[in-house]
C-alpha positions in Angstrom: 187.5 23.8 109.1 189.4 22.0 111.8 187.8 20.2 114.8 188.8 22.9 117.2 187.3 25.6 115.0 184.0 23.6 114.7 183.8 23.2 118.5 184.3 27.0 118.9 181.7 27.8 116.3 178.9 25.8 117.9 178.7 27.9 121.2 179.1 31.1 119.2 176.0 30.1 117.1 174.0 29.2 120.2 174.9 32.6 121.7 174.0 34.4 118.4 170.6 32.8 118.1 168.8 35.0 120.7 170.3 38.1 119.1 169.1 37.0 115.7 165.6 36.3 117.1 165.5 39.7 118.8 166.4 41.4 115.5 163.4 39.6 113.9 161.1 41.2 116.5 162.6 44.7 116.1 163.8 47.0 118.8 161.6 48.1 121.7 161.0 51.3 119.8 159.3 49.4 116.9 156.7 47.8 119.2 153.6 49.8 119.9 153.6 51.2 123.4 150.9 50.1 125.8 151.5 53.1 128.1 149.3 55.6 126.2 152.2 56.8 124.0 150.7 55.4 120.8 148.4 57.7 119.0 145.4 56.4 117.2 141.7 55.6 117.4 139.9 52.6 118.6 141.5 49.2 118.3 140.1 46.8 115.6 138.7 43.5 116.7 141.4 40.7 116.3 139.6 38.5 113.7 142.4 35.9 113.7 142.8 35.9 117.5 143.0 32.1 117.9 145.8 31.5 115.3 147.6 34.7 116.4 147.5 33.6 120.0 148.9 30.2 119.1 151.8 31.8 117.3 152.4 34.1 120.3 152.3 31.2 122.8 154.6 29.1 120.7 157.2 31.9 121.1 156.2 32.6 124.8 156.4 29.0 126.1 159.8 27.4 126.7 158.3 24.1 125.7 155.0 24.3 123.8 154.6 20.5 123.7 152.3 18.9 126.3 150.2 21.8 127.4 147.1 20.6 129.3 143.7 22.0 130.4 143.9 24.9 127.9 141.0 27.3 127.7 140.6 30.8 126.3 138.2 33.7 126.5 136.9 35.7 123.6 138.8 39.0 123.2 137.3 42.0 125.1 138.4 45.6 125.4 140.4 46.4 128.6 142.3 49.5 129.6 146.1 49.1 129.7 148.2 52.2 130.3 145.3 54.5 129.7 144.3 53.0 126.3 141.8 50.4 125.3 143.2 47.1 123.8 141.6 43.8 123.1 142.8 41.0 125.4 142.0 37.3 125.4 142.6 35.4 128.6 144.2 32.0 128.8 144.2 29.2 131.3 146.6 26.3 130.8 149.0 24.0 132.5 152.4 23.8 130.8 154.8 20.9 131.0 157.8 21.8 133.2 161.3 21.2 132.0 161.5 18.0 134.2 158.3 16.6 132.5 156.0 17.3 135.5 152.9 19.5 135.7 152.4 22.0 138.4 149.8 24.8 138.8 147.5 26.1 136.1 148.6 29.5 134.7 146.5 32.5 133.8 147.9 34.8 131.1 146.4 37.6 128.9 147.3 37.9 125.2 147.2 41.6 124.2 146.2 42.6 120.7 147.5 45.7 119.1 146.1 46.9 115.8 144.2 43.5 115.5 147.3 41.3 116.0 148.6 39.4 119.0 151.4 41.5 120.4 152.5 40.3 123.8 151.6 38.1 126.8 150.9 39.6 130.2 152.0 37.3 133.0 150.1 39.0 135.8 146.6 38.8 134.3 144.5 38.7 137.4 142.7 42.1 137.1 142.7 42.0 133.3 141.0 38.6 133.3 138.5 39.2 136.1 135.2 37.8 135.0 136.5 36.2 131.8 134.4 33.4 130.4 136.6 30.5 129.2 136.0 27.9 126.5 138.2 24.9 125.6 141.2 25.8 123.5 142.4 22.4 122.2 144.7 23.9 119.6 147.0 25.0 122.4 147.2 21.5 123.7 148.2 20.1 120.3 151.1 22.4 119.7 154.4 21.0 118.6 157.9 22.4 118.4 
């Protein structure tokens, strides 16, 4: 492969990476709906909520290294889209792309069928009254 071909291949690989990652997560039709469209009974308690949340946050954060002041609540049932799901609330301060730290963030990890499924950015109402405990595992994440 010539130099020019190698140069052209690198940007193509970089552009293909998000598509490949999206394929790993399946189409939107494969994800359980939070809008009440999913049939089924009560949600099971997420027994591995701490490790599942870490895996979810590793994918959610642009840079999982250097998180500070991390805390997490125990999962509780909350209504989302007319159905009950377990959610765990998170407080943390991520490192910005320039290396600085800004405001603390509040997010909610939503569990579907006992597994971490997604992160809700606007977690204010979902996390009202949450009781937080230190979550040092989030602060120790690496790439």
